[in-house]
VEXDREN-2710 file (C-alpha; in Angstrom, 1 decimal):
% VEXDREN-2710
k/r/px/py/pz
1/MET/-35.7/20.0/-10.5
2/GLY/-32.0/19.6/-9.7
3/ILE/-29.8/16.6/-10.5
4/ASP/-28.5/14.6/-7.5
5/LEU/-24.8/14.0/-8.1
6/ASN/-24.5/12.0/-4.9
7/THR/-26.2/8.9/-6.4
8/THR/-25.1/6.7/-9.3
9/GLU/-28.3/7.2/-11.2
10/GLY/-28.1/11.0/-10.8
11/ARG/-24.5/11.1/-12.2
12/LYS/-25.6/8.9/-15.1
13/GLU/-28.5/11.2/-15.8
14/TYR/-26.2/14.2/-15.7
15/LEU/-23.7/12.6/-18.0
16/SER/-26.4/11.5/-20.4
17/GLU/-27.8/15.0/-20.6
18/LYS/-24.4/16.5/-21.3
19/LEU/-23.5/13.9/-23.9
20/ASP/-26.9/14.5/-25.6
21/ASP/-26.1/18.2/-25.8
22/LEU/-22.7/17.4/-27.3
23/LEU/-24.0/14.9/-29.7
24/ASP/-26.8/17.0/-31.2
25/GLY/-24.7/17.7/-34.3
26/ILE/-24.0/14.0/-34.9
27/ASN/-26.4/11.8/-36.9
28/GLU/-29.1/10.1/-34.7
29/SER/-27.9/6.6/-35.5
30/TYR/-24.3/7.2/-34.5
31/GLY/-25.1/9.4/-31.5
32/VAL/-26.9/6.7/-29.5
33/VAL/-24.3/4.0/-30.2
34/LEU/-21.5/6.5/-29.4
35/MET/-23.1/7.6/-26.2
36/GLU/-23.7/4.1/-25.0
37/GLU/-20.1/3.2/-25.7
38/LEU/-18.8/6.3/-23.9
39/LEU/-20.9/5.5/-20.9
40/SER/-19.8/1.9/-20.7
41/ARG/-16.2/2.9/-21.0
42/LEU/-16.6/5.6/-18.4
43/GLU/-18.2/3.1/-16.0
44/LEU/-15.4/0.6/-16.7
45/THR/-12.8/3.3/-16.0
46/ILE/-14.4/4.2/-12.7
47/LYS/-14.7/0.6/-11.7
48/ASP/-11.0/0.0/-12.5
49/PHE/-10.0/3.0/-10.6
50/ASN/-12.0/2.0/-7.5
51/ASP/-10.5/-1.5/-7.6
52/GLU/-7.0/-0.2/-7.9
53/MET/-7.6/2.2/-5.0
54/GLN/-8.9/-0.6/-2.8
55/THR/-5.9/-2.7/-3.6
56/LEU/-3.5/0.1/-2.9
57/CYS/-5.2/0.9/0.4
58/ALA/-5.1/-2.8/1.4
59/ARG/-1.4/-3.0/0.6
60/LEU/-0.8/0.2/2.6
61/ILE/-2.6/-1.2/5.6
62/LYS/-0.6/-4.5/5.4
63/LYS/2.7/-2.7/5.1
64/GLN/1.9/-0.4/8.0
65/GLU/1.0/-3.4/10.2
66/GLU/4.3/-5.1/9.2
67/ARG/6.2/-2.0/10.1
68/GLN/4.5/-1.7/13.4
69/HIS/5.3/-5.3/14.2
70/LEU/8.9/-4.8/13.3
71/LEU/9.1/-1.7/15.4
72/GLU/7.7/-3.5/18.4
73/MET/10.2/-6.2/17.9
74/LEU/13.1/-3.7/17.7
75/ARG/11.8/-1.9/20.8
76/SER/11.6/-5.2/22.7
77/GLN/15.1/-6.1/21.6
78/GLU/16.3/-2.6/22.7
79/VAL/14.7/-3.2/26.1
80/LEU/16.4/-6.6/26.3
81/HIS/19.7/-5.1/25.3
82/SER/19.5/-2.3/27.9
83/GLN/18.5/-4.8/30.6
84/THR/21.5/-7.1/29.8
85/VAL/23.8/-4.1/29.8
86/ASP/22.5/-2.9/33.2
87/THR/22.7/-6.3/34.9
88/GLN/26.0/-7.3/33.1
89/ALA/24.6/-10.9/33.2
90/SER/24.2/-11.6/29.6
91/SER/26.1/-14.5/28.0
92/SER/28.6/-14.0/25.1
93/SER/26.2/-15.6/22.6
94/ASP/23.4/-13.1/23.6
95/SER/25.7/-10.1/23.2
96/SER/27.1/-11.4/19.9
97/LEU/23.5/-11.9/18.7
98/LEU/22.7/-8.3/19.7
99/ASP/25.8/-7.1/18.0
100/ILE/24.8/-8.9/14.8
101/ILE/21.4/-7.4/15.0
102/SER/22.6/-3.9/15.6
103/SER/25.2/-4.1/12.8
104/GLU/22.6/-5.5/10.4
105/MET/20.1/-2.8/11.5
106/THR/22.8/-0.2/10.7
107/ASP/23.3/-1.7/7.3
108/GLN/19.6/-1.8/6.7
109/THR/19.2/1.8/7.7
110/ASN/22.0/2.8/5.2
111/HIS/20.3/0.8/2.5
112/LEU/16.7/1.8/3.3
113/SER/16.1/3.4/0.0
114/SER/17.7/0.5/-2.0
115/HIS/16.1/-1.7/-4.7
116/GLU/12.7/-3.3/-4.4
117/SER/12.5/-7.0/-5.1
118/GLU/10.1/-8.7/-7.5
119/GLU/7.6/-9.5/-4.8
120/GLY/7.4/-5.8/-3.8
121/THR/9.3/-6.2/-0.5
122/SER/12.4/-4.2/0.0
123/LEU/15.8/-5.6/0.9
124/TRP/15.7/-4.3/4.5
125/GLU/12.3/-6.0/5.0
126/LYS/13.7/-9.3/3.9
127/LYS/16.7/-8.9/6.3
128/LEU/14.3/-8.1/9.2
129/ALA/12.4/-11.2/8.4
130/LYS/15.6/-13.3/8.5
131/LEU/16.5/-11.7/11.8
132/GLU/13.1/-12.5/13.2
133/LYS/13.6/-16.2/12.1
134/LYS/17.0/-16.3/13.8
135/ILE/15.6/-15.0/17.1
136/LYS/12.8/-17.5/17.1
END
C-alpha cells in the first residue's frame, strides 16, 4: 500500500498524512484549518514556481533564437565582406558600411557585459538591431 508520488493526488495524500502526524499535538479545531491553509499555500507556491519557470524558459528560447539570427546575419556579412575583398569590386560606400559594422561590432564586443536596459535587452542587442535596420 505505497504512496504514488508521481501523481498530484498521491503527493497531496502524502503531505496530508505527514501534516496530520505533525499536527497531532494541536487542538482538533485549529489543526484542520491550519492544514488546509498550509496545503493551499503550498499549492500556490508550486503553481507560481511553475509559471515562473515557464516564463524563464520561454524568454531563454526567444533570446537564443535572436542570437542565432544575429549570428547568421554576421556570418552572411563576413561572407559578403570576404567576397568583396577577394574580387576588389566593392564600392566605397559598401566598404565604409562594412568598416562601420566591424567597428561597431568591436565596440559591442568590448561592452558585451555592460548594463541591461529597462526592457531587458542589452546595449549590444540594441546596436545590432540598429545595424540590421541600416542594412535593410
